[in-house]
N, C-alpha and C positions, 0 to 999 in steps of 0.2 A: 494269625497272619497280620503283619504290620501294614498299616495303610501307606499307600504311596503318596508322597508329597511332591507336587510339581512346582518348580521355581522358574519363573519367567524373567529373564534379564533383558532389559531394553538398553541397547548400547547406541549411543549417539556419537556421531563424528563431529568434533568441534571444528568449525570453519574459521581459519585464521585469515586476517586481512593481508592482501598481497601488496598493499601500499599504505604507508603511514598517513596518507591524506584521507583514508577512509575512516569509517565510524565503527569498526569492529569492536564489539564489547561495550558500545556506548548507546545511551538513550538521549533523545532530544526532548527537552521540557519547554513548553510554552506556558508560562505561569498566569498570563492574563490576556484579555482582549487588547489587541493593538492594531494599528494600521501599518506597522513597519517591522514587525517581527516575523522572520521567515528563515528557512534553510533552502538554499538552491543546490540541487544535485547536478553536477556537471557530467552527465552521461554523454557518451558519444552520439553524434547526430546520426539519424537514419532517414531514409527517404519515405518509407511507410511501413506499417505493420498490418499483416492480415490475420494475426493471432497474437495473444499474449497471455501470460499468467503474472499477476501482481500479488505479492504477499507482503504483509507488514504486521507489526504488533503495535497495538495502541490501547489507550485507556483515556476516558474523559468523563468528567462529571458535568460538563456544560449542558445547559438546557436550550441554548440557541442553535440555529442551523449553522453549519460550518463545512469547510472543505477539509477532508482528511488527506487527499492527494490531488494535486492539480498539475495537469500538463496542458500548456497553451501554445498555439502557433500564431503567426502574424495574421492568419485568416480566421482563426477559431479560438475563442478564449476558453471554451470547454471541449477541446479536442478529445481529451481523456481525463475524466475526473471522477473521484468518489466524493459524493456529497451526502452528508448526514442531515437530512431535512428535519428529523426529530430523533429522539432516543432510539426509536425502532425502525424508522424509515430510511432506507439506504438506496440512494440513487446512483446508478452507474451511467455516466455520460460517455458516449462515443460519438464524435462528430457533432457535438452540440445537441444530441438527442438523448434523453434520459430514459432508462428502464428502471423501474422501482422494485425493490425487494423489501420485505418486512422480516427483520432478523431480531434475535434477542437484544434486549435493551443495553445500550452502551452505558458503562458505569466505571467505577474506580478500579475494577479488576482488569489487568492486562489480558487482552485476547489476541489470538492470531487470526487475521482475516486474509483470505485469498480470493481473488476474482479471476475467472478465466473467460475468454471469448475467442471465437473463431469466425472469421468473415464468411467462409463458404456456406455454412448453414445458419449463421447468426446465433449459434448456441452460446449462452452465457450462464455462468453459475457463480454463486457466492458460497464460500466455505467459512465457517466460524468455529475455531478450535477443532477442526477436523470433521465437523458435521456439515453435510452438503445441503444447500437449499434445493428447492425445485429448480429445474432448468427452464430458462426463458429464451425467447428469440428476439434479437434486436440488432440493428445495424447490419442486417444480412447483405453481403456483398460489399460492405463498406471498407474503409481504411482508416487507420490512425496515421495521420500524415505528419511528416517532419519537414524541416527541423523545427524544434520548439524548445521550451524550457520547463523543467520539472521543479515544482515548488512544494514544500511542506509548510504548513502553518497558515497559508493564505489561499483565497480564491482569486485567481487572476481575471481581471476584467479587460486587461490588455496583456500582451506577452511580457512577462517579467514584472508586471506592475498592476496599477488600478486596484490596490488593496482597500478593503473596507473592514474596519475594526469589528463591526457587527457580524461579520462572516468569518472571523479568524478562529483558528483552532486553539483550544485551551486544554492542555493535557500532556500526555507523553506518547512519543512515537519512537519505534526502533525497528531494526531488522527489515528494512525495506529492500526488496529484491524484485526485479522485473526481467522476465524472459520473453523472447520473441516467438514463443510457441506455447501450446497448452500442455501443462504437466499432467502426467497420469495421476488418477485419483490416489493410488498407493503412495506416490511421492508427495502429494499435497498433505496426506495424513501424516507422513513422516515429519513434514515441516511443522505441523500442529503439535507434534511431540518434542519439538526443538531439535529434531534429527535432520538437519539440512545437509545433504551430501554435496551439493554443488551450488555455487552462487548464481545469481541472475547474470545473464550475458549482456544485458543493457544497463541495468542498475545493480551494482554489487555493494551492499552496505559496508563490506569490509575494505573496498578499494576505490570506489567511485569518489572522486574529489568533490568537495563541497565548500560553500561559503555561507555565511549567515550574517544577519543584521538584526538590530533591535534587541528586545529583551528575550534572549534565548539562552537556556542553560544546557550544556552538554556534560553529562555525567556518566560514570561507569554503570553498566547494566548490572543489577544485583543478582540476576539469574545465572 
């Protein structure tokens, strides 16, 4: 009797950008510490968020603390931020209050990171390459307020500015998407496999307009 051979095919849907202003198929490189290098994502304004899923892909060999993703408003410089306090310490800020997770060490290998949060119970989770962290509770009953500005590459000490070279990101970022709800775990896992079925409805890497300044390189994504 011949043995059965099972072949599993993973099919991914390629998401094409709907606007030439977007960064579909591109990566953003920040080659060195600076106080003036950044990318601003011009997402539509919103009044507030009671839940979100943020996913991005990143790599960094930096040994200093830096902002991986920064959203600031006129009343709160850390309204929503991902802060890498060390190679393994990952701080999620909501309304200027941080919740700390310890995740695998950031290094030169690109990884897909997703974070989810819901106000009602305050549940928040970090996903790295499809693996879920323990759930924590933070900012229960809170809001992510708008309007504000989304910045990659810098930590905002004031809305759209107040940058400090010692806190700047050095490395590569791509595939940034933000939704106004918590994605189901099966969909987060698909994202970790590069199988993104639909884009973020607040930030869509393929169509959200952007501007940049300083020493920033925008290159084709090799994946």
